[in-house]
C-alpha positions in Angstrom: -27.0 142.7 53.2 -27.7 139.3 54.7 -27.7 138.7 58.4 -27.3 135.1 59.7 -28.6 134.1 63.1 -26.6 131.5 65.0 -28.3 128.2 65.5 -29.5 127.4 69.0 -27.3 124.9 70.8 -28.7 121.6 72.1 -28.4 123.0 75.6 -30.4 126.0 74.7 -33.1 123.9 72.9 -33.4 121.6 76.0 -33.7 124.5 78.4 -36.2 126.3 76.2 -38.5 123.3 76.1 -38.2 122.7 79.8 -39.1 126.3 80.5 -42.1 126.0 78.2 -43.3 122.8 79.8 -43.0 124.4 83.2 -45.3 127.2 82.1 -47.8 124.6 80.8 -47.6 122.1 83.7 -47.4 123.1 87.3 -47.4 119.7 89.0 -45.6 117.1 87.0 -43.0 118.7 84.8 -40.3 116.9 86.7 -41.7 113.6 85.4 -40.6 114.5 81.9 -37.0 114.6 80.7 -35.8 116.5 77.6 -32.6 115.7 75.9 -31.3 117.2 72.6 -28.6 116.4 70.2 -28.3 119.1 67.6 -31.9 119.8 66.6 -33.1 116.3 67.5 -35.1 116.2 70.7 -36.1 113.1 72.8 -38.8 113.3 75.4 -39.0 110.6 78.1 -40.9 110.1 81.4 -44.6 109.8 82.4 -47.7 111.9 82.2 -51.3 111.1 83.3 -53.1 111.7 80.0 -52.6 111.5 76.2 -53.4 115.2 76.0 -50.4 115.9 78.2 -48.2 113.8 76.0 -49.4 115.7 72.9 -48.8 119.0 74.7 -45.2 118.0 75.4 -44.7 116.9 71.8 -46.2 120.1 70.4 -44.2 122.2 72.8 -40.9 120.5 71.7 -41.7 121.1 68.0 -42.3 124.8 68.6 -38.9 125.4 70.2 -36.5 127.3 67.9 -33.9 125.0 66.3 -35.8 121.7 66.6 -35.6 119.5 63.5 -37.1 116.3 65.0 -38.9 115.0 68.1 -38.9 111.5 69.5 -41.7 111.3 72.0 -41.1 108.3 74.3 -43.4 109.7 77.1 -45.5 107.0 78.7 -49.1 107.6 79.7 -49.8 106.1 83.2 
């Protein structure tokens, strides 16, 4: 008996990452955009520190269904 789980859609992946970032950041989550195509995620926008850029990258990788992350977030 095998049970298959459906793969998360790109919309679900994007929404999951945005919710997770909102929990991590209270002030500038609107500065980061998340787009997904299949399991490939692209992060764009700005954050004030490299640590915040890393947090966004790590958060995206931890979302179910993610197979790749392109982190184009700028540190300003």
